[in-house]
N, C-alpha and C positions, 0 to 999 in steps of 0.2 A: 557562552562565548568567552574566548580567551583574550582577544584584543578587539578594539573597535576602530572602525575607519572614521574618517571625517564625516560629521553630520549624523552619525548613528547615536540614538539616545542612550544615555549612560545606564538606564535601567536594564539594558541587555547584558552588561558586564557581569560575568559569573552565572548568568541564567542559563539553564539547560534549554537547548533549542534543537530543532531538526531542520535540515535544508534539503533542497532538491536542485537538480540540474547542475550539480557541482562537477560532474565528470566531463561535460561538454568541452572538448578541445584542451583538456588538462590531463597530465599523467596521474593515475590513481584515483582522482576525483574524490567521491565520498568514502572510498576505502583508505584514503590517506589519513595520517594522524592529524594533520591540520589542512584546512582548505579555506579559500577566500571566495565568498560569493556576495553578490549584491543583496542588500537588506530585503528586497522584495522576494527573495528566494529563501528566506529564513522565517520560521514560525516557532513561537514558544512551545516547548514540549509540555503537554498537559501534566499537572501535578499527579504523581503516583505512577507515571509511565517511566519504566526504566530506560536509561541511556541506550542499552543494547537494543531495545525495541524501537526507540527513536531513530537509531542508525539505520534501521531497515525500512523506514517509511517511504522515502523519496521515490525511487524508480518503480517498485512494485505497485504502490498506490496510484501513482500518476498513470501507469500503464493500465491498471484495472479501471480507473475512472474513465479514461478515454475509450477503452474497449466496451464498457458497459453503456456509456451514454452517447456514443457516436450515432446511434440510430434514433435518438430523441426520447420521447416520453415512453416510460416503461410500465406504468400502472396497468395491470390486467394482461400484460404480455408474458410470454414464456421466454426465458433466457437460458441458453445452454452454456455452461462454463466448463471448458475442458481443463483438466489439471486443477480441480477445485480444492485440492489439499496443499497446493504450492503457495508461494508467497503472493504472487499476483492473483492467483485463483481464489484464495481465501478472501482477499479484499473484494474481488469481483462478485463473489457470492453475496457478501454482506451489502455491497452497494446496490446490487440488483434487487435483493430482498427489501432493503430499505426504501427503494424506489417503487415498490409495489408489484414487482414481477414474481411470477412463479419460476423458481430456479431449479434447474436440473443440472447436477454436476457430474463430471466423470473423474474417476480416480484410477490409478494403476493397480492398486492392491486393496484387498478387503480391510487391511489394517488402517487405511486412510479414510474409510467410509465414515466413521464416527466424526472425524475431524471436519469433513465437508458438511455433515449434517449439523454439527454444533455451530458452524459458521452461519447456518441458515438455509442450506439447500433443502428443498422440499423432497427431492428424490436424488439418489446417487446411483450411478451406473458404474460397476466395477469391470475393468477390462483385463483383469488378472488372467494370465494364461492365453491371451490372444495376441 
């Protein structure tokens, strides 16, 4: 954090963080060089996670979490993740796998197959050429 608002604990000053929902009703949002969000939309960036990776967390992760968990309990169920090598798709594969689901991912190219499998997909379907 670069500056702190009233009531924000001083331990946040200079600490790497990531935020979410910074774009709602604002120009540029999290793509801006600076943004202001309420403290409950900020989380400390885990040690060892590069700032560039932290900048990518908000929207893809929230989207994936909602998509994966909207149907409830996943243990023992099968989940299909379309676009399993994309930003939200990779997160969805990991979340579904962590929740105990059998994960089938789709990718556009055979060059993305390993990416989806490394994220945790049990099977990957390639739609290349169709």
